[in-house]
N, C-alpha and C positions, 0 to 999 in steps of 0.2 A: 416417356415416363410412365411407369406402371401405376394404375389407379388401384389403391387398396380399398377393398370394400368389406363391410360387415353385413351379414344377413341375419335378420331377426325373424324368428319363427316360433310358433307355439304348438304346432301339431305334427303331422306326419313328415313334412319337409320335402315333398316331391319337387317343389320349385327350387328349394335349396340345392337338391341333388342335380336338378337340370342345369342350374347355373355353374356348379362345380364341374360337371361333365363338359359343359360348353367351353369352359376355360381350358380344361385339360386336353380336349380334342383339337384346340386351336380355332374353334368357331368364334370364340370370344377373346379377341386379342387385347393386350394392354391392360389386363385386369388380373388381380390376385385376390382370391377369397381368403381374407386374413382371420376372420372370426365368425363363429355362430354365436348369437345371443338368444337364449331361450329362457322363458319365465316359468316353464313347467318341467321340473327335473325328470319326470317319467315319460316325456314325449318321445315319439319315435324318431324325430329329427335329431335327437342327441345321439342315438345309435347310428344314424346315417353319418353324422359328423365324425364319430369315432372310426367307422369303417373307411371313410374317405380321407382320414388323416387331417381333418381340419380342427383347429383349436376351438374350444367352446367355453363360453362363460354362461353357466347355468345357475339360475338363482330362484329363490322362492320369495315373492313379494311380501308374504306375511312375516318374513324374518326382518323386515325393515320397518322403521317408524312411519314412513310415508313414501310417496312416489319420488319426491325430490331426492330422498336418501338413496334409493336403489338406482335412480338415473345418474346420480353423481358417480357411483361405482361403475356404471356402464360407460360413462364418458371417460373415466380414467383408463378403462380397458381399451377403449377405442384409440385414445391418444397414445397409449403405450405402443400400439401397433401402427401408428401413423395412418389410421383409416381416414379417408376423405369422402366416402360415400356410404350412406346407410340405406339398405334395401329391406323394406318390410314385406315379407312374403308369408302371409298367414300369421302375423303377430297380432294377437287378440287384445291389445291394450292401446288406449289412446296415448300418444306421445305427450309428455308434460313439458313445462317451461324449461326445465334444466337441460334436457336433451335438445329441445328446439333452439334454445339460445346458443348451444355449442355447435350445432350443425344446421343452422338455418339455411334453407334453400338446397341442402345437400342430403335430404331424406326423401326417398320415394316410396310409394306404397302401391301394391297390386290389389285391385278390388274386382270381384267377379260380377260386375254389372257395367252397363253403360251409364256412368255417373253423369248428371246428378240423380238418375233414377236408382232407387233401392240402395241407399247408403246403409252402413251399419251391419249388424249381424244377419246371417241367413239370407243373403241377397238372392241366392238361387231359388230358395223356397219362396221368397217374396215375388220373384218374377213369375213363377208358375202360378202362384195364388192369384196374381193380378191378371193373368191371361194374356200377357204380352206375346207377340209373335217373334220378336227379336230382342235378345239381351246381348251380353258380351263381356268384355274385359277392359278395364281401364288401368293405366299406370299414371299416377299423378304425384306432384310435389306435395309433401305433407305440411300442413299448417296447423293452427291450434284447434280447428274444427274437426268434426267427424266426417271424413271422406269429402272435404270441401276444397282442397287445395287445387292449384292450377293443373289442368290436364295436359299431359305430355303426349299420350297416344291411346287410341282405343281400337278394338277389333270386335266386329259383330259376331254373334253366334245365333243361328236360327233356333227357335223353340218349336219342336214338333208336337203335334196333338197327343202323341202317345208318350211324351216324355214324363219321366218321374224326376224327382230331385236328383237321384243317383245317376240316371242316364244323361241328364243335362250337365251335371257336374263333371262327368267324365269328359265330355266334349269341351267344356269350358277349361278344364285343367290342361288339355292339349294346347289350346290357344294361349293360355297363361304362360306355359313354358317357352313358347315361341316369342311372344311379345315382350316379356320381361327381359329375356336375354338380348333381344334387339335394342331395347331402350338403354340397357346398361352399356351396350356397345356404343351407342350414340353419345352417352355421357362421358365415357372413357376417351372418346375421340374429340371431345369439346364441341360437339355439334348442337347442343341444346342451349338456347338462350331464353331467359325468362324476362318478360316485359309486362309487369303487373300480373294480370290473370292470363295473358296471352303467352303461349310457349311456341317458339319458333325452332324448327329443326333444320339446320343448314344442310345443303346437299353435300355429298361426299366429294 
């Protein structure tokens, strides 16, 4: 059974494209990218979706009375396409109660640090400012907190003494593309089991 996913993004969408290309090349089996959800009408990810032929639901939050209102529209779009997994890949908004209630346990987020270190915005800048020697990438289940949900997988990235935010970000993005595709594959194959905060990944 094909797992239909929606990818949420607010920026350039390099992870969005990496997932789509992994599906189309056959590296990511049993998955269909059914929808892009974007909260910034001018974002580059919208252009990527158009070029790749992926449907997009693009909205402006200011056009709605509140978060519950625009999330209700999002849920309607997801259900219309039988989406069963939501992937946050650079979506710069906290998920609210409406979306969490509809997709509890079925929303994952990609974050550019080894959580619980450096949650929130500018995690890469935070890592450099703190002087850590190792940072990395985390994929976790989304809950009501800020980057606080159960961790599915992590990969480390060394911080070099000469690194700038830009050079470190470039290496982190490479790891993001790899790890996020891998985790989506695990979820599509039914290998991920959640037990409280503990996430177990079954062998193939």
